[in-house]
TORGU-831106 format. One line per field, with one value per atom (N, C-alpha, C): residue in one letter; residue number from 0; atom name; x negated, y negated, z negated. Coordinates in nm, 2 decimals, padded with zeros to 4 digits. Each point is the difference from the previous one (the first is absolute). Example, Ala and Ser with C-alpha at 12.3 -4.5 7.8 and 13.67 -1.06 7.14 Angstrom:
res	[a; a; a; s; s; s]
n	[0; 0; 0; 1; 1; 1]
atom	[N; CA; C; N; CA; C]
c1	[-01.32; 00.09; -00.09; 00.04; -00.09; 00.08]
c2	[00.57; -00.12; -00.12; -00.11; -00.11; -00.11]
c3	[-00.78; 00.00; 00.00; 00.07; 00.00; -00.08]
//
This chain:
res	[m; m; m; k; k; k; i; i; i; k; k; k; k; k; k; d; d; d; l; l; l; s; s; s; g; g; g; l; l; l; d; d; d; s; s; s; f; f; f; i; i; i; q; q; q; e; e; e; v; v; v; e; e; e; d; d; d; e; e; e; i; i; i; n; n; n; q; q; q; g; g; g; l; l; l; i; i; i; d; d; d; a; a; a; a; a; a; h; h; h; k; k; k; a; a; a; v; v; v; d; d; d; t; t; t; q; q; q; k; k; k; v; v; v; r; r; r; n; n; n; e; e; e; s; s; s; s; s; s; k; k; k; k; k; k; t; t; t; y; y; y; e; e; e; n; n; n; h; h; h; t; t; t; w; w; w; n; n; n; l; l; l; r; r; r; n; n; n; a; a; a; p; p; p; g; g; g; a; a; a; a; a; a; v; v; v; v; v; v; r; r; r; n; n; n; g; g; g; e; e; e; i; i; i; i; i; i; d; d; d; l; l; l; y; y; y; v; v; v; p; p; p; a; a; a; d; d; d; g; g; g; e; e; e; h; h; h; a; a; a; e; e; e; a; a; a; k; k; k; a; a; a; k; k; k; t; t; t; e; e; e; n; n; n; l; l; l; l; l; l; i; i; i; y; y; y; g; g; g; k; k; k; r; r; r; p; p; p; k; k; k; n; n; n; g; g; g; i; i; i; v; v; v; a; a; a; a; a; a; d; d; d; g; g; g; m; m; m; e; e; e; y; y; y; a; a; a; s; s; s; f; f; f; v; v; v; s; s; s; s; s; s; k; k; k; g; g; g; f; f; f; d; d; d; v; v; v; m; m; m; d; d; d; t; t; t; a; a; a; r; r; r; h; h; h; v; v; v; l; l; l; e; e; e; r; r; r; e; e; e; v; v; v; k; k; k; e; e; e; n; n; n; v; v; v; t; t; t; t; t; t; n; n; n; i; i; i; k; k; k; v; v; v; k; k; k; w; w; w; q; q; q; d; d; d]
n	[0; 0; 0; 1; 1; 1; 2; 2; 2; 3; 3; 3; 4; 4; 4; 5; 5; 5; 6; 6; 6; 7; 7; 7; 8; 8; 8; 9; 9; 9; 10; 10; 10; 11; 11; 11; 12; 12; 12; 13; 13; 13; 14; 14; 14; 15; 15; 15; 16; 16; 16; 17; 17; 17; 18; 18; 18; 19; 19; 19; 20; 20; 20; 21; 21; 21; 22; 22; 22; 23; 23; 23; 24; 24; 24; 25; 25; 25; 26; 26; 26; 27; 27; 27; 28; 28; 28; 29; 29; 29; 30; 30; 30; 31; 31; 31; 32; 32; 32; 33; 33; 33; 34; 34; 34; 35; 35; 35; 36; 36; 36; 37; 37; 37; 38; 38; 38; 39; 39; 39; 40; 40; 40; 41; 41; 41; 42; 42; 42; 43; 43; 43; 44; 44; 44; 45; 45; 45; 46; 46; 46; 47; 47; 47; 48; 48; 48; 49; 49; 49; 50; 50; 50; 51; 51; 51; 52; 52; 52; 53; 53; 53; 54; 54; 54; 55; 55; 55; 56; 56; 56; 57; 57; 57; 58; 58; 58; 59; 59; 59; 60; 60; 60; 61; 61; 61; 62; 62; 62; 63; 63; 63; 64; 64; 64; 65; 65; 65; 66; 66; 66; 67; 67; 67; 68; 68; 68; 69; 69; 69; 70; 70; 70; 71; 71; 71; 72; 72; 72; 73; 73; 73; 74; 74; 74; 75; 75; 75; 76; 76; 76; 77; 77; 77; 78; 78; 78; 79; 79; 79; 80; 80; 80; 81; 81; 81; 82; 82; 82; 83; 83; 83; 84; 84; 84; 85; 85; 85; 86; 86; 86; 87; 87; 87; 88; 88; 88; 89; 89; 89; 90; 90; 90; 91; 91; 91; 92; 92; 92; 93; 93; 93; 94; 94; 94; 95; 95; 95; 96; 96; 96; 97; 97; 97; 98; 98; 98; 99; 99; 99; 100; 100; 100; 101; 101; 101; 102; 102; 102; 103; 103; 103; 104; 104; 104; 105; 105; 105; 106; 106; 106; 107; 107; 107; 108; 108; 108; 109; 109; 109; 110; 110; 110; 111; 111; 111; 112; 112; 112; 113; 113; 113; 114; 114; 114; 115; 115; 115; 116; 116; 116; 117; 117; 117; 118; 118; 118; 119; 119; 119; 120; 120; 120; 121; 121; 121; 122; 122; 122; 123; 123; 123; 124; 124; 124; 125; 125; 125; 126; 126; 126; 127; 127; 127; 128; 128; 128; 129; 129; 129; 130; 130; 130; 131; 131; 131; 132; 132; 132; 133; 133; 133; 134; 134; 134; 135; 135; 135; 136; 136; 136; 137; 137; 137; 138; 138; 138; 139; 139; 139; 140; 140; 140; 141; 141; 141; 142; 142; 142; 143; 143; 143; 144; 144; 144]
atom	[N; CA; C; N; CA; C; N; CA; C; N; CA; C; N; CA; C; N; CA; C; N; CA; C; N; CA; C; N; CA; C; N; CA; C; N; CA; C; N; CA; C; N; CA; C; N; CA; C; N; CA; C; N; CA; C; N; CA; C; N; CA; C; N; CA; C; N; CA; C; N; CA; C; N; CA; C; N; CA; C; N; CA; C; N; CA; C; N; CA; C; N; CA; C; N; CA; C; N; CA; C; N; CA; C; N; CA; C; N; CA; C; N; CA; C; N; CA; C; N; CA; C; N; CA; C; N; CA; C; N; CA; C; N; CA; C; N; CA; C; N; CA; C; N; CA; C; N; CA; C; N; CA; C; N; CA; C; N; CA; C; N; CA; C; N; CA; C; N; CA; C; N; CA; C; N; CA; C; N; CA; C; N; CA; C; N; CA; C; N; CA; C; N; CA; C; N; CA; C; N; CA; C; N; CA; C; N; CA; C; N; CA; C; N; CA; C; N; CA; C; N; CA; C; N; CA; C; N; CA; C; N; CA; C; N; CA; C; N; CA; C; N; CA; C; N; CA; C; N; CA; C; N; CA; C; N; CA; C; N; CA; C; N; CA; C; N; CA; C; N; CA; C; N; CA; C; N; CA; C; N; CA; C; N; CA; C; N; CA; C; N; CA; C; N; CA; C; N; CA; C; N; CA; C; N; CA; C; N; CA; C; N; CA; C; N; CA; C; N; CA; C; N; CA; C; N; CA; C; N; CA; C; N; CA; C; N; CA; C; N; CA; C; N; CA; C; N; CA; C; N; CA; C; N; CA; C; N; CA; C; N; CA; C; N; CA; C; N; CA; C; N; CA; C; N; CA; C; N; CA; C; N; CA; C; N; CA; C; N; CA; C; N; CA; C; N; CA; C; N; CA; C; N; CA; C; N; CA; C; N; CA; C; N; CA; C; N; CA; C; N; CA; C; N; CA; C; N; CA; C; N; CA; C; N; CA; C; N; CA; C; N; CA; C; N; CA; C; N; CA; C; N; CA; C; N; CA; C; N; CA; C; N; CA; C; N; CA; C; N; CA; C; N; CA; C; N; CA; C; N; CA; C; N; CA; C; N; CA; C; N; CA; C; N; CA; C; N; CA; C; N; CA; C; N; CA; C]
c1	[-00.08; 00.08; -00.09; 00.02; -00.07; 00.08; -00.06; 00.07; -00.05; 00.10; -00.03; 00.00; -00.09; 00.00; 00.01; 00.08; 00.02; -00.04; -00.11; -00.04; 00.01; 00.09; 00.01; 00.04; 00.08; 00.04; -00.09; -00.10; -00.08; -00.07; -00.06; -00.08; 00.09; 00.12; 00.10; 00.04; 00.02; 00.04; -00.11; -00.12; -00.12; 00.00; 00.02; -00.01; 00.11; 00.12; 00.11; -00.03; -00.06; -00.04; -00.10; -00.10; -00.11; 00.06; 00.09; 00.07; 00.08; 00.07; 00.08; -00.09; -00.11; -00.10; -00.06; -00.04; -00.06; 00.10; 00.13; 00.10; 00.02; 00.00; 00.02; -00.12; -00.12; -00.11; 00.00; 00.04; 00.01; 00.11; 00.11; 00.11; -00.04; -00.07; -00.05; -00.10; -00.10; -00.10; 00.07; 00.09; 00.07; 00.08; 00.07; 00.08; -00.09; -00.11; -00.10; -00.05; -00.04; -00.06; 00.11; 00.12; 00.11; 00.04; 00.00; 00.03; -00.10; -00.13; -00.11; 00.02; 00.03; 00.01; 00.12; 00.11; 00.11; -00.04; -00.07; -00.04; -00.10; -00.09; -00.09; 00.07; 00.11; 00.07; 00.11; 00.02; 00.11; -00.04; 00.10; -00.02; -00.08; -00.02; -00.07; -00.15; -00.07; -00.14; -00.09; -00.09; -00.09; -00.14; -00.04; -00.13; 00.00; -00.09; 00.00; -00.04; 00.06; -00.03; -00.03; -00.10; -00.04; 00.02; -00.03; 00.01; 00.11; 00.06; 00.10; -00.06; -00.13; -00.06; 00.02; -00.03; 00.01; 00.14; 00.10; 00.14; 00.05; -00.07; 00.03; -00.08; -00.09; -00.09; 00.03; 00.10; 00.02; 00.03; -00.05; 00.02; -00.02; 00.03; -00.02; -00.03; -00.07; -00.03; 00.04; 00.07; 00.03; -00.10; -00.07; -00.10; 00.04; -00.01; 00.02; -00.11; -00.06; -00.11; -00.11; -00.03; -00.11; 00.03; 00.12; 00.04; 00.11; -00.01; 00.11; 00.12; 00.11; 00.12; 00.09; -00.02; 00.09; -00.08; -00.01; -00.07; 00.10; 00.03; 00.10; -00.05; -00.01; -00.05; 00.10; 00.11; 00.10; -00.03; -00.12; -00.03; 00.08; 00.03; 00.07; -00.09; 00.05; -00.08; -00.10; 00.02; -00.10; -00.12; -00.01; -00.11; -00.06; -00.04; -00.07; -00.13; -00.07; -00.13; 00.03; 00.10; 00.03; 00.04; 00.08; 00.04; -00.12; -00.08; -00.12; -00.09; -00.02; -00.09; 00.05; 00.13; 00.06; 00.00; 00.03; -00.01; -00.14; -00.10; -00.14; -00.03; 00.04; -00.03; 00.07; 00.12; 00.08; -00.06; -00.04; -00.05; -00.15; -00.08; -00.14; -00.05; 00.09; -00.03; 00.01; -00.04; 00.01; 00.15; 00.03; 00.14; 00.00; 00.10; 00.01; 00.03; -00.01; 00.04; 00.15; 00.07; 00.15; 00.04; 00.08; 00.06; 00.03; 00.01; 00.03; -00.10; -00.05; -00.09; 00.07; 00.01; 00.07; -00.11; 00.00; -00.11; 00.05; -00.08; 00.01; -00.14; -00.01; -00.14; -00.07; 00.06; -00.07; -00.11; -00.12; -00.12; 00.02; 00.09; 00.01; 00.12; 00.07; 00.11; -00.03; -00.11; -00.04; -00.03; -00.05; -00.03; 00.13; 00.09; 00.13; 00.07; 00.00; 00.06; -00.07; -00.13; -00.07; 00.03; 00.06; 00.05; 00.14; 00.05; 00.13; 00.12; -00.03; 00.11; 00.04; 00.13; 00.05; -00.03; -00.11; -00.03; 00.05; -00.02; 00.05; 00.07; 00.02; 00.05; 00.14; 00.09; 00.13; 00.00; -00.08; 00.00; -00.05; -00.09; -00.05; 00.11; 00.07; 00.11; 00.11; 00.04; 00.10; -00.05; -00.12; -00.05; -00.01; -00.05; -00.01; 00.14; 00.10; 00.13; 00.07; -00.02; 00.06; -00.06; -00.13; -00.06; 00.04; 00.01; 00.04; 00.14; 00.09; 00.14; 00.04; -00.08; 00.05; -00.09; -00.12; -00.09; -00.05; 00.03; -00.03; -00.12; -00.11; -00.13; -00.11; -00.11; -00.12; -00.07; 00.04; -00.06; -00.07; -00.13; -00.07; 00.04; 00.01; 00.02; -00.13; -00.06; -00.13; 00.01; -00.06; 00.01; -00.13; 00.00; -00.12; -00.01; -00.11; -00.02; -00.08]
c2	[00.12; -00.12; -00.12; -00.09; -00.12; -00.12; -00.09; -00.11; -00.13; -00.07; -00.13; -00.11; -00.09; -00.12; -00.12; -00.09; -00.13; -00.11; -00.07; -00.11; -00.13; -00.01; -00.12; -00.12; 00.01; -00.11; -00.03; 00.07; -00.01; -00.14; -00.04; -00.12; -00.12; 00.00; -00.11; 00.00; 00.12; 00.01; -00.05; 00.03; -00.05; -00.15; -00.05; -00.15; -00.07; 00.06; -00.05; 00.00; 00.10; 00.01; -00.11; -00.01; -00.11; -00.14; -00.02; -00.13; -00.03; 00.10; -00.02; -00.03; 00.07; -00.02; -00.14; -00.04; -00.13; -00.11; 00.01; -00.10; -00.01; 00.12; 00.00; -00.08; 00.03; -00.07; -00.15; -00.04; -00.14; -00.07; 00.06; -00.05; -00.02; 00.10; -00.01; -00.11; -00.01; -00.11; -00.14; -00.02; -00.13; -00.03; 00.10; -00.03; -00.03; 00.06; -00.02; -00.15; -00.04; -00.13; -00.11; 00.03; -00.10; -00.02; 00.11; 00.00; -00.08; 00.02; -00.07; -00.15; -00.04; -00.14; -00.06; 00.07; -00.06; -00.02; 00.10; -00.01; -00.12; -00.02; -00.11; -00.14; 00.00; -00.13; -00.02; 00.09; -00.02; -00.11; -00.04; -00.11; 00.05; 00.13; 00.05; 00.02; -00.11; 00.00; 00.08; 00.08; 00.08; -00.05; -00.10; -00.06; -00.14; -00.08; -00.14; 00.00; -00.08; 00.00; -00.14; -00.01; -00.13; -00.01; 00.11; -00.01; 00.08; 00.09; 00.10; 00.10; 00.00; 00.10; 00.14; 00.02; 00.13; 00.06; -00.09; 00.05; 00.02; -00.05; 00.02; 00.10; 00.07; 00.09; 00.15; 00.05; 00.14; 00.06; 00.12; 00.06; 00.15; 00.07; 00.15; 00.04; 00.11; 00.07; 00.15; 00.05; 00.14; 00.06; 00.11; 00.06; 00.15; 00.04; 00.14; 00.04; 00.11; 00.06; -00.11; -00.07; -00.10; -00.13; -00.02; -00.12; -00.07; -00.13; -00.09; 00.01; 00.04; 00.00; -00.11; -00.06; -00.12; -00.08; -00.13; -00.10; -00.11; -00.02; -00.08; -00.10; -00.13; -00.10; -00.12; -00.01; -00.10; -00.14; -00.05; -00.13; -00.11; -00.11; -00.10; -00.08; -00.09; -00.07; -00.09; -00.04; -00.10; 00.07; 00.13; 00.07; 00.09; -00.05; 00.08; 00.06; -00.07; 00.05; 00.12; 00.00; 00.11; 00.12; -00.02; 00.11; 00.06; -00.08; 00.04; 00.09; -00.05; 00.08; 00.13; 00.01; 00.13; 00.09; -00.05; 00.08; 00.05; -00.09; 00.04; 00.12; -00.01; 00.10; 00.13; -00.01; 00.13; 00.06; -00.08; 00.05; 00.06; -00.08; 00.04; 00.07; 00.00; 00.06; 00.15; 00.07; 00.14; 00.04; 00.11; 00.05; 00.15; 00.07; 00.14; 00.04; 00.13; 00.05; -00.01; 00.03; -00.01; -00.06; -00.10; -00.06; -00.15; -00.07; -00.14; -00.07; -00.11; -00.09; -00.13; -00.03; -00.13; -00.09; -00.13; -00.08; -00.15; -00.08; -00.14; -00.05; -00.07; -00.03; -00.11; -00.08; -00.11; 00.06; -00.06; 00.05; 00.02; -00.09; 00.00; 00.09; 00.07; 00.08; 00.10; 00.07; 00.10; -00.06; -00.12; -00.07; -00.04; -00.05; -00.04; 00.13; 00.10; 00.13; 00.05; -00.01; 00.06; -00.08; -00.12; -00.07; 00.04; 00.10; 00.05; -00.06; -00.08; -00.06; 00.09; -00.01; 00.08; -00.06; 00.05; -00.05; 00.10; 00.13; 00.11; 00.11; -00.02; 00.11; 00.04; -00.10; 00.03; 00.08; -00.05; 00.07; 00.15; 00.02; 00.14; 00.09; -00.05; 00.08; 00.03; -00.10; 00.01; 00.10; -00.01; 00.08; 00.15; 00.02; 00.14; 00.06; -00.08; 00.05; 00.03; -00.09; 00.01; 00.12; 00.02; 00.11; 00.13; 00.01; 00.12; 00.04; -00.11; 00.03; 00.02; -00.06; 00.00; 00.07; 00.03; 00.07; 00.13; 00.11; 00.13; 00.06; -00.06; 00.05; -00.04; 00.05; -00.03; -00.12; -00.11; -00.13; -00.06; -00.05; -00.06; -00.15; -00.06; -00.14; -00.06; -00.09; -00.06; -00.14; -00.05; -00.14; -00.07; -00.11; -00.07; -00.13; -00.01; -00.12; -00.10]
c3	[00.00; 00.00; 00.00; 00.09; 00.02; -00.05; -00.08; -00.06; 00.08; 00.05; 00.06; -00.10; 00.02; -00.09; 00.08; -00.04; 00.07; -00.10; 00.02; -00.08; 00.06; 00.10; 00.08; -00.08; -00.10; -00.08; -00.12; -00.02; -00.12; 00.00; 00.11; 00.00; -00.03; 00.06; -00.03; -00.15; -00.05; -00.14; -00.09; 00.02; -00.08; 00.01; 00.12; 00.02; -00.08; 00.00; -00.08; -00.14; -00.05; -00.15; -00.02; 00.08; -00.02; 00.00; 00.10; 00.01; -00.13; -00.05; -00.12; -00.12; -00.01; -00.11; 00.01; 00.12; 00.03; -00.04; 00.04; -00.03; -00.15; -00.07; -00.15; -00.07; 00.05; -00.06; 00.03; 00.12; 00.04; -00.09; -00.01; -00.08; -00.15; -00.05; -00.14; -00.02; 00.10; -00.01; 00.01; 00.09; 00.01; -00.13; -00.05; -00.12; -00.12; -00.01; -00.11; 00.01; 00.12; 00.02; -00.02; 00.05; -00.01; -00.15; -00.07; -00.14; -00.08; 00.03; -00.06; 00.03; 00.12; 00.04; -00.08; -00.01; -00.08; -00.14; -00.06; -00.14; -00.01; 00.10; 00.00; 00.01; 00.07; 00.02; -00.11; -00.09; -00.10; -00.09; -00.08; -00.09; -00.12; -00.01; -00.11; 00.04; 00.00; 00.05; -00.10; 00.06; -00.09; -00.01; 00.08; -00.01; 00.06; -00.05; 00.05; 00.15; 00.08; 00.14; 00.05; 00.08; 00.05; 00.16; 00.07; 00.14; 00.07; -00.08; 00.05; 00.10; 00.02; 00.09; -00.06; -00.12; -00.06; 00.01; -00.03; 00.01; 00.14; 00.10; 00.14; 00.07; -00.07; 00.07; -00.01; -00.07; -00.01; 00.14; 00.02; 00.13; -00.01; 00.11; 00.00; 00.14; 00.01; 00.13; -00.01; 00.09; 00.01; 00.09; -00.05; 00.08; 00.03; 00.12; 00.04; 00.09; -00.03; 00.08; 00.01; -00.10; 00.00; 00.07; 00.06; 00.07; -00.07; 00.00; -00.05; 00.09; -00.04; 00.08; -00.03; -00.12; -00.04; -00.09; 00.03; -00.09; -00.03; -00.13; -00.05; -00.11; 00.04; -00.09; 00.02; -00.07; 00.03; -00.07; 00.01; -00.06; 00.08; -00.08; 00.07; 00.09; 00.09; 00.10; -00.06; -00.12; -00.07; -00.06; 00.00; -00.06; 00.10; 00.11; 00.10; -00.05; -00.08; -00.05; -00.09; -00.08; -00.09; 00.08; 00.11; 00.08; 00.08; 00.05; 00.07; -00.08; -00.13; -00.09; -00.03; -00.02; -00.03; 00.12; 00.12; 00.12; 00.02; -00.02; 00.01; -00.09; -00.12; -00.10; 00.04; 00.04; 00.04; 00.13; 00.09; 00.13; -00.02; -00.07; 00.00; -00.13; -00.10; -00.13; 00.01; -00.11; 00.00; 00.00; 00.07; 00.00; 00.02; -00.05; 00.01; 00.14; 00.03; 00.13; 00.02; -00.11; 00.01; -00.14; 00.01; -00.12; 00.02; -00.11; 00.00; -00.09; 00.06; -00.08; -00.03; -00.12; -00.04; -00.06; 00.04; -00.05; 00.00; -00.08; 00.01; 00.03; 00.11; 00.06; -00.07; -00.09; -00.06; -00.09; 00.00; -00.06; -00.15; -00.06; -00.15; -00.04; 00.09; -00.04; -00.11; 00.02; -00.10; -00.14; 00.00; -00.12; -00.08; 00.08; -00.06; -00.05; 00.08; -00.04; -00.13; -00.01; -00.12; -00.12; 00.01; -00.12; -00.04; 00.06; -00.03; 00.07; 00.10; 00.08; 00.12; 00.03; 00.11; 00.14; 00.06; 00.13; 00.10; -00.02; 00.09; -00.08; -00.13; -00.08; 00.04; 00.02; 00.04; 00.13; 00.10; 00.13; -00.02; -00.09; -00.02; -00.05; -00.10; -00.06; 00.10; 00.08; 00.10; 00.11; 00.04; 00.10; -00.04; -00.12; -00.05; -00.01; -00.05; -00.01; 00.13; 00.10; 00.13; 00.08; -00.01; 00.07; -00.06; -00.14; -00.06; 00.03; 00.00; 00.03; 00.14; 00.09; 00.14; 00.10; -00.04; 00.10; -00.06; 00.07; -00.06; 00.07; -00.02; 00.05; -00.09; 00.02; -00.09; 00.06; -00.04; 00.04; -00.12; 00.02; -00.11; 00.00; -00.12; -00.02; -00.05; 00.08; -00.04; -00.03; -00.10; -00.04; 00.03; 00.06; 00.04; -00.09; -00.07; -00.08; 00.08]
//
């Protein structure tokens, strides 16, 4: 008895799964950054602010197979320098083969964070929750300081 196998739809199925995972990661990254920005802009300020660059610089990159498939840095138009620094960090900084890198590109972000202020903490919590709840694959979450 000879068994025939038909794998004609396998490639499209695998691509559908990849697309679904990618979209889940992108949605999680955007939600995390947007939540951090809302927290940064709230009336409950967590640190003294002079330039608004730090509050306008959070961003994230979704990386699949070593390539950035989505770069999201929603800084307002008045803070192009903050946006450029975060984009530069996300594009040229260390990143995993697969995962999400969240960062604030201002040089003093890690200093402010080390003093106990919420620079990217909210984004981290939201991102970890969203990935756990909505993406069912083994994806690493990497934080860039």
